[in-house]
C-alpha positions as a Markdown table, in Angstrom:
| # | Residue | x | y | z |
|---|---|---|---|---|
| 1 | Met | 104.4 | 126.3 | 99.2 |
| 2 | Arg | 103.0 | 123.3 | 101.1 |
| 3 | Asp | 103.1 | 119.9 | 99.5 |
| 4 | Val | 99.7 | 118.4 | 99.1 |
| 5 | Val | 99.6 | 114.8 | 100.4 |
| 6 | Ala | 97.3 | 112.5 | 98.5 |
| 7 | Arg | 95.0 | 110.3 | 100.6 |
| 8 | Glu | 93.3 | 107.0 | 99.9 |
| 9 | Lys | 90.6 | 105.0 | 101.7 |
| 10 | Arg | 92.2 | 102.2 | 103.6 |
| 11 | Tyr | 89.9 | 99.6 | 105.1 |
| 12 | Val | 91.0 | 98.5 | 108.6 |
| 13 | Thr | 89.8 | 96.1 | 111.3 |
| 14 | Val | 88.5 | 97.9 | 114.4 |
| 15 | Ile | 88.1 | 96.2 | 117.8 |
| 16 | Ser | 85.1 | 98.0 | 119.4 |
| 17 | Val | 82.6 | 97.7 | 122.2 |
| 18 | Ser | 78.9 | 98.3 | 122.0 |
| 19 | Asp | 76.9 | 99.2 | 125.0 |
| 20 | Ala | 73.2 | 98.3 | 125.9 |
| 21 | Asp | 72.0 | 101.5 | 124.0 |
| 22 | Gly | 73.9 | 100.4 | 120.8 |
| 23 | Ile | 76.6 | 103.1 | 121.2 |
| 24 | Val | 79.8 | 101.8 | 119.5 |
| 25 | Thr | 83.2 | 102.8 | 120.9 |
| 26 | Pro | 86.3 | 101.9 | 118.9 |
| 27 | Gln | 89.1 | 100.5 | 121.1 |
| 28 | Glu | 91.8 | 99.5 | 118.7 |
| 29 | Ile | 92.7 | 99.9 | 115.0 |
| 30 | Val | 94.3 | 96.9 | 113.3 |
| 31 | Trp | 96.3 | 97.6 | 110.1 |
| 32 | Asp | 96.3 | 95.0 | 107.3 |
| 33 | Asp | 100.0 | 94.2 | 108.2 |
| 34 | Gly | 99.0 | 93.3 | 111.8 |
| 35 | Arg | 100.1 | 96.6 | 113.5 |
| 36 | Arg | 97.7 | 97.6 | 116.2 |
| 37 | Phe | 97.0 | 101.1 | 117.4 |
| 38 | Val | 95.1 | 101.6 | 120.7 |
| 39 | Val | 92.4 | 104.3 | 120.7 |
| 40 | Asp | 93.2 | 106.5 | 123.7 |
| 41 | Arg | 90.0 | 108.4 | 123.5 |
| 42 | Val | 87.0 | 109.1 | 121.3 |
| 43 | Leu | 86.8 | 112.9 | 121.0 |
| 44 | Asp | 83.7 | 113.2 | 118.7 |
| 45 | Cys | 81.3 | 111.1 | 116.5 |
| 46 | Arg | 79.1 | 112.6 | 113.8 |
| 47 | Gln | 77.7 | 111.9 | 110.3 |
| 48 | Ala | 80.3 | 113.2 | 107.9 |
| 49 | Ala | 82.0 | 112.7 | 104.5 |
| 50 | Ser | 85.6 | 112.0 | 103.9 |
| 51 | Leu | 86.6 | 114.9 | 101.7 |
| 52 | Arg | 90.1 | 113.5 | 101.1 |
| 53 | Ala | 89.5 | 109.9 | 100.3 |
| 54 | Gly | 85.8 | 109.8 | 99.4 |
| 55 | Gly | 83.0 | 108.0 | 101.2 |
| 56 | Cys | 80.7 | 108.9 | 104.1 |
| 57 | Gly | 79.3 | 107.5 | 107.3 |
| 58 | Leu | 80.0 | 108.0 | 110.9 |
| 59 | Arg | 83.2 | 109.9 | 111.4 |
| 60 | Tyr | 84.9 | 109.3 | 114.7 |
| 61 | Thr | 87.6 | 111.7 | 115.8 |
| 62 | Val | 89.9 | 109.6 | 117.9 |
| 63 | Arg | 93.1 | 110.1 | 119.8 |
| 64 | Val | 95.8 | 107.6 | 118.9 |
| 65 | Gly | 99.3 | 108.0 | 120.4 |
| 66 | Gly | 98.4 | 111.5 | 121.5 |
| 67 | Glu | 97.3 | 112.6 | 118.0 |
| 68 | Ala | 93.8 | 113.3 | 116.8 |
| 69 | Arg | 92.8 | 111.1 | 113.7 |
| 70 | Tyr | 89.6 | 110.4 | 111.8 |
| 71 | Leu | 88.2 | 106.9 | 111.7 |
| 72 | Tyr | 85.1 | 106.3 | 109.5 |
| 73 | Tyr | 82.4 | 103.7 | 109.9 |
| 74 | Glu | 80.9 | 103.1 | 106.4 |
| 75 | Asp | 78.4 | 100.3 | 107.2 |
| 76 | Pro | 79.6 | 97.6 | 107.4 |
| 77 | Arg | 83.3 | 98.5 | 107.2 |
| 78 | Trp | 85.7 | 100.9 | 108.9 |
| 79 | Phe | 88.3 | 103.0 | 107.0 |
| 80 | Val | 91.0 | 105.6 | 107.6 |
| 81 | Glu | 92.4 | 108.3 | 105.3 |
| 82 | Ala | 95.8 | 106.8 | 104.6 |
| 83 | Met | 98.6 | 108.8 | 102.9 |
| 84 | Val | 99.6 | 107.7 | 99.4 |
| 85 | Val | 103.3 | 107.2 | 99.2 |
| 86 | Pro | 104.6 | 107.7 | 95.7 |
| 87 | Met | 106.9 | 105.2 | 94.2 |
| 88 | Pro | 110.5 | 106.4 | 93.7 |
| 89 | Gly | 111.0 | 107.7 | 90.2 |
| 90 | Ala | 107.2 | 108.0 | 89.6 |
């Protein structure tokens, strides 16, 4: 049986560019501890809900470090579905 991993909404800073038509393209995701992750490519962008962490808005499917990930824009903030790591002994 597969373990179910809990997810939570984690707000992040996103460095992005906006073109003359208003199309926003995320370039980099900045974690709250300062770690930075370059967005290699935007694979898709659509209106969608986060079924794991709650919330809805624009869901970007991005490639970061060769892996596809979801990045959400819930106006005016960005978030990712972060894994919840249980505390030892909990």
